[in-house]
C-alpha positions as CSV (number, residue, x, y, z in Angstrom):
1,X,119.3,113.1,95.1
2,X,121.5,110.1,94.7
3,X,121.6,107.8,91.7
4,X,118.7,105.4,91.7
5,X,120.2,101.9,91.2
6,X,118.4,98.9,89.8
7,X,115.9,96.9,91.8
8,X,114.1,93.7,90.9
9,X,111.1,92.4,92.8
10,X,112.2,89.6,95.1
11,X,115.9,90.2,94.7
12,X,118.1,92.6,96.6
13,X,120.2,95.1,94.6
14,X,123.5,93.4,95.5
15,X,122.3,90.1,93.9
16,X,121.2,91.9,90.7
17,X,124.6,93.6,90.4
18,X,126.4,90.3,91.1
19,X,124.4,88.5,88.5
20,X,125.2,91.2,85.9
21,X,128.9,91.1,86.7
22,X,129.2,87.3,86.7
23,X,126.7,86.8,83.8
24,X,124.7,84.3,85.7
25,X,121.0,83.9,85.2
26,X,118.4,85.5,87.5
27,X,116.1,82.6,88.0
28,X,112.4,83.6,88.2
29,X,113.0,87.3,87.7
30,X,112.9,89.5,84.6
31,X,115.6,92.1,84.4
32,X,115.1,94.8,81.8
33,X,118.1,96.2,79.9
34,X,117.7,99.5,81.7
35,X,117.8,97.7,85.1
36,X,120.9,95.9,84.0
37,X,122.4,99.2,82.9
38,X,121.6,100.9,86.2
39,X,123.1,98.0,88.1
40,X,126.3,98.1,86.1
41,X,126.5,101.9,86.4
42,X,126.2,101.7,90.2
43,X,129.1,99.2,90.2
44,X,131.2,101.5,88.0
45,X,130.6,104.3,90.5
46,X,131.6,102.0,93.3
47,X,134.7,101.0,91.5
48,X,135.7,104.7,90.9
49,X,134.9,105.6,94.5
50,X,137.3,102.9,95.6
51,X,140.2,105.0,94.2
52,X,141.4,107.2,97.1
53,X,143.1,110.0,95.2
54,X,141.1,112.2,92.9
55,X,143.8,112.0,90.2
56,X,143.7,108.2,90.3
57,X,139.9,108.2,90.3
58,X,139.8,110.4,87.2
59,X,142.4,108.2,85.3
60,X,140.4,105.1,86.1
61,X,137.0,106.8,85.2
62,X,138.4,107.7,81.7
63,X,140.0,104.3,81.2
64,X,136.7,102.6,82.1
65,X,134.6,104.8,79.9
66,X,137.0,104.3,77.0
67,X,136.6,100.6,77.4
68,X,132.8,101.1,77.4
69,X,133.1,103.1,74.1
70,X,135.4,100.5,72.6
71,X,132.8,97.8,73.2
72,X,129.9,100.0,72.0
73,X,131.8,100.9,68.8
74,X,132.6,97.3,68.1
75,X,128.9,96.2,68.4
76,X,127.7,99.1,66.2
77,X,130.2,98.4,63.5
78,X,129.4,94.7,63.5
79,X,125.7,95.5,63.3
80,X,126.2,97.6,60.2
81,X,129.0,95.6,58.6
82,X,131.4,98.5,58.9
83,X,135.2,98.3,59.3
84,X,135.6,101.9,60.4
85,X,137.9,102.6,63.3
86,X,136.9,104.9,66.1
87,X,138.6,108.3,66.2
88,X,141.7,108.0,68.4
89,X,141.5,109.0,72.1
90,X,143.4,112.2,73.2
91,X,145.4,110.2,75.7
92,X,146.6,106.8,76.7
93,X,144.8,105.0,79.6
94,X,145.7,103.2,82.7
95,X,145.2,99.4,82.8
96,X,141.9,98.2,84.2
97,X,141.6,95.2,86.5
98,X,140.0,92.2,84.7
99,X,136.7,92.6,86.6
100,X,136.4,96.3,85.7
101,X,137.3,95.6,82.0
102,X,134.6,92.9,81.9
103,X,132.1,95.3,83.4
104,X,133.0,98.0,81.0
105,X,132.5,95.6,78.1
106,X,129.2,94.5,79.4
107,X,128.1,98.1,79.7
108,X,129.1,98.9,76.1
109,X,127.1,95.9,74.9
110,X,124.1,97.0,77.0
111,X,124.2,100.6,75.6
112,X,124.3,99.3,72.0
113,X,120.9,97.7,72.6
114,X,119.3,101.1,73.2
115,X,118.3,103.6,70.4
116,X,121.5,105.3,69.1
117,X,120.3,108.7,70.2
118,X,120.3,107.5,73.8
119,X,124.0,106.6,73.8
120,X,125.3,110.0,74.6
121,X,123.3,110.2,77.8
122,X,124.0,106.6,78.8
123,X,127.7,106.7,78.3
124,X,128.0,110.3,79.6
125,X,126.2,109.4,82.8
126,X,128.6,106.6,83.5
127,X,131.5,109.0,83.0
128,X,130.1,111.7,85.3
129,X,129.2,109.4,88.2
130,X,132.7,108.2,88.2
131,X,134.3,111.6,88.2
132,X,135.8,113.1,91.4
133,X,133.1,115.2,93.0
134,X,135.1,118.4,92.9
135,X,135.9,118.0,89.2
136,X,132.3,117.2,88.3
137,X,131.2,120.3,90.2
138,X,133.7,122.5,88.6
139,X,132.7,121.3,85.1
140,X,129.0,121.4,85.9
141,X,128.7,118.1,84.1
142,X,125.3,116.5,84.1
143,X,124.0,114.7,81.0
144,X,120.5,115.2,79.7
145,X,117.9,112.3,79.6
146,X,116.7,111.5,76.1
147,X,113.1,112.4,76.5
148,X,114.2,116.0,77.5
149,X,116.5,116.2,74.6
150,X,113.7,115.1,72.2
151,X,111.3,117.6,73.7
152,X,113.7,120.5,73.6
153,X,114.4,119.7,69.9
154,X,110.7,119.7,69.2
155,X,110.4,123.1,70.9
156,X,113.3,124.4,68.8
157,X,111.5,123.3,65.7
158,X,108.3,125.0,66.9
159,X,110.3,128.2,67.5
160,X,111.4,128.2,63.9
161,X,114.5,126.1,63.4
162,X,114.6,124.1,60.2
163,X,116.4,120.7,60.6
164,X,116.6,120.3,56.8
165,X,118.6,123.5,56.2
166,X,119.7,125.2,59.5
167,X,123.1,125.2,61.2
168,X,123.4,124.3,64.9
169,X,126.0,124.4,67.7
170,X,126.2,122.9,71.2
171,X,128.8,125.1,72.9
172,X,129.2,122.7,75.8
173,X,128.5,119.4,74.1
174,X,129.8,117.0,76.8
175,X,129.4,113.4,75.6
176,X,127.1,114.2,72.7
177,X,123.7,113.9,74.4
178,X,122.4,116.7,72.1
179,X,124.8,116.7,69.2
180,X,124.0,113.1,68.0
181,X,120.2,113.6,68.2
182,X,120.5,116.9,66.3
183,X,122.5,115.1,63.6
184,X,120.0,112.3,63.3
185,X,117.2,114.8,62.8
186,X,119.2,116.7,60.2
187,X,119.8,113.5,58.3
188,X,116.2,112.4,58.5
189,X,115.0,115.8,57.2
190,X,117.5,115.8,54.3
191,X,116.6,112.2,53.3
192,X,113.0,113.2,52.9
193,X,114.1,115.5,50.1
194,X,115.7,112.6,48.2
195,X,119.3,114.1,48.5
196,X,122.2,111.8,47.9
197,X,124.1,110.4,51.0
198,X,127.3,112.1,50.1
199,X,125.6,115.5,49.8
200,X,123.8,115.0,53.2
201,X,127.1,114.0,54.9
202,X,128.8,117.0,53.4
203,X,126.1,119.3,54.6
204,X,126.1,117.8,58.0
205,X,129.9,118.5,58.3
206,X,129.2,122.2,57.5
207,X,126.0,122.7,59.5
208,X,126.8,120.9,62.8
209,X,129.3,122.1,65.4
210,X,130.1,121.3,69.0
211,X,132.6,122.6,71.6
212,X,133.7,121.1,74.9
213,X,136.2,122.1,77.5
214,X,137.0,118.5,78.7
215,X,139.1,116.8,76.0
216,X,138.0,113.3,77.0
217,X,134.3,114.3,76.9
218,X,134.9,115.9,73.5
219,X,136.4,112.6,72.3
220,X,133.3,110.7,73.5
221,X,131.2,113.1,71.5
222,X,133.2,112.4,68.4
223,X,132.9,108.6,68.8
224,X,129.2,108.7,69.6
225,X,128.4,111.1,66.8
226,X,130.3,108.9,64.4
227,X,128.4,105.8,65.7
228,X,125.1,107.5,65.1
229,X,125.8,108.2,61.4
230,X,127.6,105.0,60.5
231,X,124.9,104.0,58.0
232,X,125.1,107.4,56.3
233,X,128.9,107.2,56.2
234,X,128.8,103.8,54.6
235,X,126.3,104.9,52.0
236,X,128.5,108.0,51.2
237,X,131.7,106.1,51.1
238,X,133.5,108.4,53.6
239,X,133.2,109.4,57.2
240,X,131.9,112.6,58.9
241,X,134.5,115.4,59.3
242,X,135.4,116.3,62.8
243,X,132.9,118.9,64.0
244,X,133.9,119.1,67.7
245,X,136.3,121.8,69.0
246,X,138.2,121.3,72.3
247,X,138.3,124.4,74.4
248,X,136.4,126.9,76.6
249,X,133.6,128.3,74.5
250,X,133.3,131.3,76.9
251,X,136.8,132.4,76.0
252,X,137.5,131.3,72.4
253,X,136.1,132.0,69.0
254,X,133.7,129.2,68.0
255,X,132.0,131.2,65.2
256,X,128.7,133.0,65.0
257,X,125.7,133.1,62.8
258,X,124.1,129.8,63.9
259,X,120.5,129.1,63.3
260,X,120.3,127.1,66.5
261,X,122.3,127.2,69.7
262,X,121.2,124.2,71.8
263,X,122.3,122.2,74.9
264,X,122.5,121.7,78.6
265,X,125.2,124.2,79.6
266,X,127.2,123.7,82.8
267,X,126.1,125.5,85.9
268,X,127.5,126.6,89.2
269,X,128.8,129.9,90.6
270,X,132.1,131.0,89.1
271,X,134.7,133.7,89.9
272,X,135.5,135.8,86.8
273,X,138.7,137.6,86.0
274,X,138.5,141.1,84.7
275,X,138.5,140.2,81.0
276,X,135.6,137.7,81.4
277,X,133.6,140.1,83.5
278,X,134.0,142.7,80.9
279,X,133.1,140.3,78.1
280,X,129.8,139.4,79.8
281,X,129.1,142.6,81.7
282,X,125.8,143.2,80.0
283,X,124.2,140.1,81.6
284,X,125.9,140.2,85.0
285,X,124.7,141.5,88.4
286,X,126.8,140.4,91.3
287,X,127.8,136.7,91.3
288,X,128.2,134.9,88.0
289,X,126.8,131.5,87.2
290,X,128.1,129.4,84.3
291,X,124.8,128.8,82.7
292,X,124.0,132.5,82.8
293,X,127.2,133.1,80.9
294,X,126.4,130.4,78.4
295,X,123.0,132.0,77.9
296,X,124.6,135.3,77.1
297,X,127.0,133.4,74.8
298,X,124.1,131.8,73.0
299,X,122.7,135.2,72.1
300,X,126.1,136.1,70.7
301,X,126.3,132.9,68.6
302,X,122.8,132.9,67.2
303,X,121.8,134.6,64.0
304,X,119.7,137.8,64.3
305,X,116.6,135.5,63.8
306,X,118.2,132.4,65.3
307,X,116.8,130.1,68.0
308,X,118.3,129.3,71.4
309,X,117.1,126.1,73.1
310,X,118.6,125.4,76.5
311,X,118.0,123.1,79.5
312,X,119.0,125.0,82.6
313,X,118.1,125.4,86.3
314,X,115.1,127.6,87.0
315,X,116.9,130.0,89.3
316,X,117.3,132.6,86.5
317,X,113.5,133.1,86.6
318,X,113.5,135.0,89.9
319,X,117.0,135.3,91.3
320,X,118.4,138.8,91.9
321,X,121.8,137.8,90.3
322,X,120.0,137.1,87.0
323,X,118.0,140.3,86.7
324,X,120.3,141.8,84.1
325,X,120.2,138.5,82.1
326,X,116.4,138.6,82.2
327,X,116.5,142.2,81.0
328,X,118.9,141.2,78.1
329,X,116.7,138.3,77.1
330,X,113.6,140.5,77.1
331,X,115.4,142.9,74.8
332,X,117.1,140.5,72.4
333,X,115.2,137.2,72.4
334,X,112.0,136.9,74.3
335,X,111.2,133.3,75.4
336,X,108.9,131.4,73.1
337,X,108.3,128.4,75.4
338,X,109.0,127.2,78.9
339,X,108.8,123.5,79.9
340,X,109.1,122.9,83.7
341,X,110.6,119.5,84.3
342,X,108.6,117.5,86.8
343,X,110.0,115.1,89.4
344,X,113.7,116.0,89.2
345,X,114.5,112.8,91.2
346,X,115.5,110.3,88.6
347,X,116.2,112.9,85.9
348,X,119.7,113.8,86.7
349,X,122.2,112.1,89.0
350,X,122.9,114.1,92.1
351,X,121.1,117.2,90.9
352,X,119.0,119.1,93.5
353,X,118.0,122.1,91.4
354,X,114.7,122.4,89.6
355,X,115.2,122.3,85.8
356,X,113.6,124.0,82.8
357,X,113.5,123.7,79.0
358,X,113.4,127.1,77.4
359,X,113.4,128.3,73.8
360,X,114.0,131.8,72.5
361,X,113.8,133.4,69.1
362,X,116.0,136.3,68.5
363,X,114.6,139.4,66.8
364,X,111.0,138.3,67.4
365,X,109.0,140.2,70.0
366,X,106.8,137.4,71.4
367,X,103.7,138.8,73.1
368,X,103.4,135.7,75.3
369,X,105.3,132.5,75.9
370,X,103.7,129.0,76.3
371,X,104.3,127.2,79.6
372,X,104.1,123.4,80.0
373,X,105.0,120.7,82.5
374,X,107.0,117.9,81.0
375,X,107.0,114.6,83.0
376,X,109.7,112.1,81.9
377,X,108.3,108.6,81.6
378,X,111.3,106.2,81.5
379,X,114.1,106.6,79.1
380,X,112.3,107.5,75.9
381,X,109.0,109.1,76.7
382,X,107.5,112.1,78.4
383,X,104.1,113.5,79.1
384,X,103.6,117.2,78.2
385,X,100.9,119.1,80.1
386,X,100.1,122.6,78.8
387,X,99.7,125.1,81.7
388,X,98.9,128.3,79.7
389,X,100.7,131.4,78.4
390,X,102.4,134.2,80.2
391,X,103.4,137.7,79.3
392,X,106.8,138.8,80.5
393,X,108.0,142.3,81.3
394,X,111.3,143.7,80.2
395,X,112.3,145.4,83.5
396,X,114.4,142.5,84.8
397,X,111.8,141.8,87.5
398,X,111.2,138.1,88.3
399,X,109.3,136.1,85.6
400,X,106.2,134.5,87.1
401,X,105.4,131.1,85.6
402,X,102.3,128.9,86.5
403,X,103.2,125.6,88.1
404,X,99.7,124.1,87.5
405,X,97.0,124.6,84.9
406,X,94.9,126.4,87.6
407,X,97.6,129.0,88.1
408,X,96.8,131.0,84.9
409,X,93.8,132.8,86.4
410,X,95.7,133.1,89.7
411,X,98.6,134.9,88.0
412,X,96.2,137.2,86.1
413,X,94.9,138.3,89.5
414,X,98.4,138.7,90.9
415,X,99.3,141.0,87.9
416,X,96.7,143.4,89.3
417,X,98.2,143.4,92.8
418,X,100.8,146.2,93.2
419,X,101.3,145.9,96.9
420,X,104.7,144.7,98.1
421,X,106.5,144.5,101.5
422,X,108.3,147.7,100.6
423,X,105.1,149.6,100.0
424,X,103.8,148.5,103.4
425,X,106.9,150.0,105.1
426,X,109.0,146.9,105.5
427,X,112.6,146.0,104.4
428,X,113.9,142.5,103.8
429,X,117.4,141.5,104.7
430,X,119.5,138.4,105.4
431,X,120.3,137.6,109.1
432,X,123.6,139.3,109.7
433,X,125.4,136.6,111.8
434,X,127.8,134.3,109.9
435,X,128.4,132.2,112.9
436,X,131.8,130.6,111.9
437,X,133.3,134.1,111.8
438,X,132.6,134.5,115.5
439,X,133.5,131.0,116.9
440,X,135.3,132.5,119.9
441,X,132.2,134.5,120.9
442,X,129.7,131.6,120.9
443,X,128.4,130.4,124.3
444,X,126.6,127.2,125.2
445,X,125.2,128.7,128.4
446,X,123.7,132.1,129.3
447,X,126.2,134.6,130.6
448,X,125.8,138.2,131.6
449,X,125.8,140.3,128.5
450,X,125.3,137.4,126.1
451,X,122.5,137.6,123.6
452,X,120.4,134.8,122.1
453,X,121.3,133.5,118.6
454,X,118.2,132.9,116.4
455,X,118.9,129.9,114.2
456,X,116.6,128.6,111.4
457,X,115.2,125.9,113.7
458,X,113.6,128.6,115.8
459,X,111.2,129.4,112.9
460,X,108.7,126.6,112.7
461,X,105.3,126.1,111.0
462,X,103.8,126.6,114.4
463,X,105.5,129.9,115.1
464,X,108.7,131.2,116.9
465,X,110.4,128.9,119.4
466,X,113.8,129.9,120.6
467,X,116.1,126.9,120.3
468,X,119.5,125.7,119.2
469,X,119.1,122.0,119.0
470,X,120.8,121.2,115.7
471,X,124.4,119.8,115.7
472,X,127.0,122.5,116.1
473,X,124.5,125.2,117.2
474,X,124.8,127.0,120.5
475,X,122.2,129.4,121.9
476,X,124.2,132.5,122.9
477,X,126.8,134.9,121.6
478,X,129.0,137.4,123.5
479,X,129.3,140.5,121.4
480,X,132.4,142.7,121.2
481,X,132.8,146.3,120.5
482,X,131.6,147.7,117.1
483,X,129.2,144.7,116.6
484,X,126.0,146.6,117.3
485,X,124.9,146.1,113.7
486,X,124.4,142.4,114.5
487,X,121.7,143.1,117.0
488,X,117.9,143.2,116.5
489,X,116.2,145.4,119.1
490,X,112.6,145.2,117.7
491,X,110.1,142.7,116.6
492,X,110.6,141.2,113.1
493,X,109.3,138.5,110.9
494,X,111.8,135.7,110.3
495,X,111.6,133.5,107.2
496,X,113.6,130.3,106.5
497,X,116.0,130.9,103.6
498,X,116.2,127.3,102.2
499,X,113.2,125.2,101.3
500,X,112.4,123.0,98.4
501,X,109.4,122.6,96.1
502,X,108.7,119.1,97.6
503,X,108.0,120.6,101.0
504,X,104.4,121.3,102.0
505,X,105.3,125.0,102.3
506,X,108.1,127.0,100.7
507,X,107.4,130.0,103.0
508,X,107.9,129.2,106.7
509,X,107.6,132.5,108.6
510,X,107.3,133.4,112.3
511,X,107.1,136.6,114.3
512,X,110.0,137.1,116.7
513,X,108.0,139.1,119.2
514,X,108.9,142.3,120.8
515,X,108.5,140.8,124.3
516,X,111.2,138.2,123.6
517,X,113.6,140.8,122.2
518,X,113.0,143.2,125.0
519,X,113.5,140.6,127.7
520,X,116.7,139.4,126.2
521,X,118.1,142.8,125.6
522,X,118.3,142.1,121.9
523,X,118.7,139.1,119.6
524,X,121.2,138.1,116.9
525,X,119.7,136.5,113.8
526,X,121.8,133.9,111.9
527,X,122.1,134.2,108.1
528,X,120.0,131.1,107.3
529,X,117.0,133.4,108.0
530,X,115.5,136.4,106.3
531,X,114.5,139.3,108.4
532,X,111.4,141.4,107.6
533,X,111.6,144.5,109.7
534,X,109.9,147.9,109.7
535,X,111.9,150.7,108.1
536,X,112.8,153.8,110.1
537,X,109.9,156.2,110.7
538,X,106.3,155.9,111.9
539,X,105.3,152.3,112.6
540,X,103.6,150.6,109.6
541,X,99.8,150.3,109.8
542,X,100.1,146.6,109.0
543,X,101.8,145.0,112.0
544,X,104.6,142.4,111.8
545,X,102.2,139.7,113.3
546,X,99.9,140.2,110.3
547,X,102.7,140.0,107.8
548,X,103.8,136.7,109.4
549,X,100.3,135.3,109.3
550,X,99.7,136.2,105.7
551,X,103.1,134.8,104.5
552,X,102.1,131.5,106.1
553,X,98.9,131.2,104.1
554,X,98.5,128.7,101.2
555,X,97.7,131.5,98.8
556,X,100.9,133.4,99.4
557,X,102.9,130.2,99.3
558,X,101.4,129.5,95.9
559,X,102.3,133.0,94.8
560,X,105.9,132.5,95.9
561,X,106.2,129.2,94.0
562,X,105.3,131.0,90.8
563,X,108.3,133.4,91.4
564,X,111.0,131.1,92.9
565,X,113.2,129.1,90.7
566,X,115.6,127.6,93.3
567,X,115.7,126.2,96.8
568,X,116.7,129.6,98.1
569,X,114.1,131.9,99.6
570,X,115.8,135.1,99.0
571,X,115.1,138.6,100.2
572,X,114.8,139.7,96.6
573,X,112.1,137.2,95.9
574,X,110.3,138.0,99.1
575,X,110.2,141.6,98.1
576,X,108.7,140.6,94.7
577,X,105.6,138.7,96.1
578,X,102.4,140.4,95.1
579,X,100.4,141.0,98.3
580,X,96.8,142.0,99.1
581,X,96.2,145.8,99.5
582,X,96.9,147.5,102.8
583,X,93.1,147.7,103.3
584,X,92.8,144.0,102.8
585,X,95.7,143.3,105.2
586,X,94.2,145.5,107.9
587,X,91.0,143.4,107.6
588,X,93.1,140.4,108.3
589,X,94.8,142.2,111.2
590,X,91.3,142.7,112.7
591,X,90.5,139.1,112.3
592,X,93.7,138.2,114.1
593,X,92.9,140.6,116.9
594,X,89.4,138.9,117.2
595,X,91.2,135.5,117.3
596,X,89.6,134.3,114.1
597,X,90.4,130.6,113.4
598,X,93.3,129.9,111.0
599,X,90.9,128.5,108.4
600,X,89.0,131.8,108.3
601,X,92.3,133.7,107.7
602,X,93.1,131.2,104.9
603,X,89.8,131.8,103.2
604,X,90.1,135.6,103.5
605,X,93.6,135.7,102.0
606,X,92.6,133.3,99.2
607,X,89.7,135.5,98.4
608,X,92.1,138.5,97.9
609,X,93.9,136.4,95.3
610,X,90.7,135.4,93.6
611,X,91.0,131.8,94.6
612,X,87.5,131.4,96.2
613,X,85.5,131.7,93.0
């Protein structure tokens, strides 16, 4: 997903941007503040992308955002009649060209026109879209839209957090997208008790904490948090103490015993040194992901009865690398609520992963967790649609969540279905060929001894079709000695490994038939495909063709969507799909032998999942 820039009916985007920059009027067109903001943000990104070197781009991104904050702070202080100075930046900045300085000032003024709790997201989003791609990826920096912040704080309160008395920390506070709204709720709750401003400010300094690895982002948090509480500071006659620590929360002591750990932690695969792997060993299995580490950290930071409220990708729900984290969460802090975020386009800039709001309460054994769908509606509203409640096991197996209100009964039926691919006599693995490790062996034409390469494009919704028509793909490979492990000699079911929730089907499977393999003398499956093959021993009663047909049904695709939390279709998740019994599958097998129409197969499999009532 790319950033969605402003559009105005009857006017191309470029004219909107030009008008904002030059401050001319848009005759006959109404441009909302949000449209103006998006246009300016797009221009800021273009300005940053014009800097060729990453170091130069970073310097200009920080200088630009500092100018935005200067303008924002000036407007806020003027509005409240305050002479407070913003906290000093951690560095000096490069000089901006006049046009960029003007644009930054305009953005600061625009941001000041939005509710103060929105500022962290609006300014933080400008900063992140201007960062060099590699740095942004390494920081996992994506700011949280205000309606999702508000909803997550509502869920935290429902889980038991008291904004009037409790302490809170955001261990990856970025530009303050969470910290300022938490502070405002704390202030509002305290004011209802009639407490004096000086007491409220003192309590806020004690009860609120943030930590951030990026010194510049930490400074933005300080400025935006100060701006949010200017009225309170003026009433109290002093300013808020510094509550933000600069450093890596995963490696340094940031205290413990918090009533709430909240935020949108960074995410992305990370390589750990020995000390880090030992520190988080209890939640690790294989590769580490930053947000998984921050989830473990949250459990360490929270009180024995504290609340954790996080916005994260959904991949921890079903991924194999998160099974120890799921087991840990089941033991220490069962989830109280899940909110699946609908339409990820427009929620985060450049984020492809599905996202989720989750709250946990430590020390409380929740029997079930509520599941809802939250649909952002603009900058300050969201629709919440309850989907039901789920019971979660503590084995580390995937957590199945309904994606629609109708999934509740469907999932209850799946809970009674013990059959899996393994119980039917099949093993799932990833295609063994990593093609770029064998470039010298690839062949564009058939040669004696060469074997066909099966790429992902050979697996289509209409079945198996040997092809290599994508850029860089060639159809054959000439194997060398000791490479027999790459070769398939029998029929198998192949499943595409990468699909998204927006596709009509998440599961796209096809039978690579025995006749094709035998005629070619074997086949080599590339690693963008999963292979479902019979284990050694007597042939399974349910044939591979039946497995392929059942995986391609709407009912099984729906079951998979309740398991999968990422764009990956992993072998682990395929192994976790609840399937009809062997007897039921043999009935489907007979239908296939009798050449029953596809619609009849769909109805039969749907019936096994209780979907025909």
